[in-house]
C-alpha positions as CSV (number, residue, x, y, z in Angstrom):
1,M,-25.0,-14.0,-33.3
2,D,-25.0,-10.7,-35.2
3,K,-21.8,-11.0,-36.5
4,D,-21.9,-7.3,-38.3
5,A,-23.1,-5.8,-35.2
6,L,-20.4,-7.7,-33.0
7,L,-17.8,-6.5,-35.6
8,T,-18.7,-2.8,-35.1
9,Q,-18.7,-3.0,-31.4
10,W,-15.2,-4.9,-31.4
11,Q,-13.8,-2.1,-33.6
12,K,-14.8,0.5,-31.3
13,E,-13.0,-1.5,-28.5
14,E,-9.9,-1.7,-30.7
15,K,-9.7,2.0,-31.0
16,A,-10.4,3.0,-27.2
17,G,-6.8,3.3,-26.2
18,I,-5.9,4.0,-22.8
19,S,-4.8,6.9,-20.5
20,G,-2.0,6.3,-18.0
21,W,-2.4,2.8,-16.5
22,D,-6.1,3.0,-16.3
23,F,-8.1,-0.3,-16.6
24,S,-11.5,1.3,-15.7
25,R,-13.0,0.6,-19.0
26,L,-13.0,-3.2,-18.0
27,A,-14.7,-2.5,-14.8
28,G,-17.2,-5.4,-14.3
29,R,-16.2,-7.1,-17.6
30,W,-13.1,-9.1,-16.4
31,Y,-11.8,-10.6,-13.1
32,N,-8.5,-11.2,-11.9
33,D,-7.6,-13.9,-9.2
34,P,-5.6,-12.2,-6.3
35,L,-1.8,-12.8,-6.0
36,P,-0.6,-14.5,-3.0
37,W,1.2,-11.4,-2.0
38,H,0.4,-7.7,-1.9
39,Y,2.5,-5.4,-3.7
40,K,1.2,-2.2,-2.2
41,K,1.6,-3.6,1.4
42,I,4.8,-5.0,0.8
43,V,6.1,-1.3,-0.5
44,R,4.5,0.1,2.5
45,D,6.0,-2.1,5.1
46,H,9.5,-1.2,3.8
47,L,8.9,2.3,2.6
48,R,10.3,4.7,5.3
49,R,9.3,8.5,5.6
50,N,12.7,10.0,5.0
51,D,13.6,7.6,2.0
52,H,14.6,8.8,-1.3
53,L,12.4,6.8,-3.7
54,L,12.6,6.0,-7.3
55,D,9.6,4.4,-9.2
56,M,10.5,2.9,-12.6
57,G,8.1,2.8,-15.5
58,T,5.5,4.8,-13.2
59,G,2.8,4.7,-16.0
60,G,0.4,7.5,-15.0
61,G,1.9,7.5,-11.5
62,E,-1.6,5.9,-10.4
63,L,0.3,3.3,-8.0
64,L,2.9,5.8,-6.8
65,R,0.5,8.2,-5.7
66,S,-1.1,5.7,-3.4
67,F,2.0,5.7,-1.3
68,H,1.5,9.1,-0.5
69,H,5.5,9.8,-0.2
70,D,7.0,13.2,0.0
71,P,7.4,14.6,-3.5
72,A,10.6,16.3,-2.6
73,L,12.1,12.6,-2.1
74,T,10.3,11.0,-5.1
75,S,11.5,10.6,-8.7
76,V,9.7,8.5,-11.5
77,T,11.1,7.4,-14.8
78,E,8.7,6.9,-17.8
79,A,9.1,5.9,-21.4
80,W,5.8,6.3,-23.0
81,E,5.5,9.8,-24.3
82,P,1.7,10.2,-23.5
83,N,2.4,9.1,-20.2
84,V,5.0,11.5,-19.6
85,K,3.1,14.6,-20.9
86,L,0.4,13.5,-18.4
87,L,3.1,13.3,-15.5
88,E,4.3,16.7,-16.5
89,G,0.9,18.1,-15.8
90,T,0.5,16.1,-12.5
91,L,3.5,14.6,-10.5
92,A,5.9,17.2,-11.6
93,Q,3.6,19.9,-10.5
94,R,3.6,18.7,-7.1
95,G,7.5,18.4,-6.9
96,V,8.0,15.0,-8.0
97,A,11.2,14.8,-10.5
98,V,9.9,13.2,-13.8
99,Y,12.5,11.7,-15.9
100,A,11.4,10.8,-19.5
101,V,13.5,7.8,-20.8
102,P,14.1,6.4,-24.3
103,K,11.4,3.9,-25.3
104,D,14.2,1.7,-26.6
105,E,16.2,1.7,-23.2
106,P,13.5,1.8,-20.6
107,A,15.7,0.6,-17.8
108,Q,17.7,4.0,-17.9
109,L,18.1,5.6,-14.4
110,P,18.9,9.2,-14.6
111,V,19.5,9.6,-10.9
112,P,22.9,10.3,-9.2
113,D,24.9,6.8,-8.2
114,A,24.2,5.6,-4.7
115,S,21.3,8.1,-4.2
116,Q,18.3,6.0,-3.7
117,D,16.9,4.3,-0.6
118,I,14.3,2.4,-2.1
119,I,13.8,1.8,-6.0
120,L,10.2,0.3,-7.0
121,N,9.5,-1.2,-10.4
122,S,6.1,-2.6,-11.2
123,H,5.9,-4.3,-14.6
124,A,8.9,-2.2,-16.2
125,A,12.1,-3.2,-17.6
126,F,15.3,-3.1,-15.5
127,D,19.0,-3.9,-15.3
128,A,20.2,-5.2,-12.0
129,D,23.8,-3.9,-12.2
130,L,22.3,-0.3,-12.9
131,I,20.0,-0.7,-9.8
132,F,23.0,-1.8,-7.6
133,S,24.7,1.4,-8.6
134,K,21.8,3.6,-8.0
135,L,21.0,2.3,-4.5
136,K,22.6,3.5,-1.5
137,P,24.3,0.8,0.7
138,G,21.5,-1.1,2.3
139,G,19.3,0.2,-0.3
140,L,16.1,-1.9,-1.6
141,F,14.7,-2.8,-4.8
142,I,11.3,-4.3,-5.1
143,T,9.6,-5.6,-8.3
144,E,6.6,-7.2,-9.4
145,Q,6.7,-8.4,-13.0
146,V,4.8,-9.8,-15.6
147,G,6.5,-13.0,-16.7
148,A,7.6,-14.3,-20.0
149,T,4.5,-16.7,-20.4
150,N,1.7,-14.4,-19.4
151,N,-1.5,-15.2,-21.3
152,F,0.4,-17.3,-23.7
153,A,-2.5,-19.5,-24.7
154,L,-4.8,-16.4,-25.5
155,S,-2.0,-14.7,-27.3
156,R,-1.0,-17.7,-29.1
157,F,-4.9,-18.2,-30.1
158,L,-5.4,-14.5,-31.3
159,V,-1.8,-14.1,-33.1
160,P,-0.9,-17.7,-34.2
161,D,2.9,-16.9,-34.9
162,Y,3.2,-15.4,-31.3
163,T,6.2,-15.8,-29.3
164,P,6.9,-14.0,-26.1
165,A,8.5,-10.9,-26.5
166,F,10.7,-11.0,-23.3
167,P,11.4,-15.0,-23.0
168,D,13.8,-14.5,-20.0
169,N,11.9,-12.4,-17.9
170,T,11.5,-15.0,-15.3
171,M,12.1,-15.1,-11.6
172,L,15.0,-17.5,-12.0
173,H,16.6,-15.2,-14.5
174,T,15.9,-12.1,-12.3
175,V,17.4,-13.8,-9.3
176,A,20.4,-15.0,-11.1
177,D,21.0,-11.2,-12.5
178,F,20.7,-9.8,-8.8
179,D,22.9,-12.3,-7.2
180,H,25.5,-11.5,-9.8
181,A,25.5,-8.0,-9.3
182,G,26.1,-8.5,-5.5
183,M,22.6,-8.1,-3.8
184,E,21.1,-10.2,-1.4
185,I,17.6,-11.7,-2.3
186,I,15.2,-11.2,0.5
187,Q,12.2,-12.5,-1.4
188,A,11.4,-14.3,-4.5
189,D,7.9,-15.8,-5.4
190,T,6.1,-16.6,-8.5
191,A,2.3,-17.1,-9.5
192,H,-0.2,-18.0,-12.1
193,P,-3.5,-16.7,-11.1
194,T,-6.4,-16.9,-13.4
195,M,-7.8,-13.8,-15.5
196,T,-11.4,-14.1,-16.8
197,F,-13.2,-12.0,-19.6
198,F,-16.9,-11.7,-19.7
199,D,-17.4,-10.4,-23.1
200,V,-15.0,-10.4,-26.4
201,G,-15.0,-6.8,-26.5
202,A,-13.1,-6.8,-23.0
203,V,-10.5,-9.4,-24.7
204,V,-10.3,-7.1,-28.0
205,Y,-9.7,-3.8,-25.9
206,Y,-7.0,-5.7,-23.5
207,A,-5.3,-7.1,-26.7
208,S,-5.3,-3.7,-28.3
209,I,-3.5,-2.0,-25.4
210,I,-1.0,-4.6,-24.6
211,P,0.9,-4.9,-28.0
212,W,3.8,-6.8,-26.7
213,E,1.5,-9.7,-25.7
214,F,-0.5,-9.7,-29.0
215,P,1.6,-8.1,-31.5
216,G,-0.1,-7.2,-34.8
217,F,-3.4,-8.0,-33.2
218,S,-6.4,-6.4,-35.0
219,V,-10.1,-7.2,-35.1
220,A,-9.9,-7.7,-38.9
221,Q,-6.9,-10.0,-38.6
222,A,-8.3,-12.1,-35.8
223,K,-12.1,-12.0,-36.5
224,D,-12.5,-15.5,-37.1
225,Q,-10.9,-16.3,-33.8
226,L,-13.0,-13.8,-32.1
227,F,-16.3,-15.3,-33.2
228,V,-15.0,-18.6,-31.6
229,L,-14.5,-16.7,-28.3
230,Q,-17.7,-15.3,-28.8
231,G,-19.4,-18.8,-29.1
232,L,-17.5,-19.6,-25.8
233,I,-19.0,-16.5,-24.0
234,E,-22.6,-17.5,-25.3
235,T,-21.9,-21.2,-24.1
236,H,-19.8,-20.6,-21.1
237,R,-20.2,-16.9,-20.1
238,R,-16.5,-16.2,-19.6
239,I,-13.0,-16.9,-21.3
240,V,-10.3,-17.9,-19.0
241,T,-6.6,-17.5,-19.5
242,K,-3.6,-17.6,-17.1
243,E,-1.3,-15.1,-15.9
244,D,2.4,-15.2,-15.1
245,R,3.6,-12.9,-12.2
246,F,6.8,-13.0,-10.2
247,L,7.7,-10.7,-7.2
248,V,11.5,-10.0,-6.2
249,M,13.0,-8.0,-3.5
250,A,16.7,-7.6,-3.2
251,R,19.0,-5.7,-0.9
252,K,22.3,-3.8,-1.6
253,P,24.8,-4.9,1.1
254,S,25.5,-2.1,3.7
255,R,29.2,-2.5,3.0
């Protein structure tokens, strides 16, 4: 184990950054067990050709583009400034309405009340009452979320004083919030699939771009833990952690 060479490699991963929500740097270096549901298919099954669609926290718009929905009927929100600039040069140029929302209030929805047939949310913050107000009667909200305990063991190992940034982001709290808002729950599921890393540099890259799960993480701060992980790689060829995911679909009553 050449520790100096490993530290140099890990420092490069730490500085690599991410554009949009593109994890291609990790291709072949990690594996995510499939979820018991397929978010894209669920959306496609419910998205109608003439629906007014809002995608909350769209990232770089990668997932949204896969739905091939009419840009004139599509709106997105995004809070991270680099992504907003990216969207202004991509989605906005195609006619999609791009709304930059404050970083400290990412659940904002700057669209008219009762204007949306379907609101999508993949891993972004939301407010149930606000979603209710923006949906048309009969409108649908579909969200796949990263739950409060996602990668807890790995986060706690690399950042010893880590506590979940969003401890109430659970299926139970979400269902209760939408029930209180007056929406009908159509589907509610949870899953804890395995995430596997095949090199420590992949862990470093992931931890560096997900600061809410690894607050204050750096190679310098966590080098002792990283060398422990390197030992696991050399012995077992992998590092395994558990994800926390849940899916909720809710409908606003027609009357």
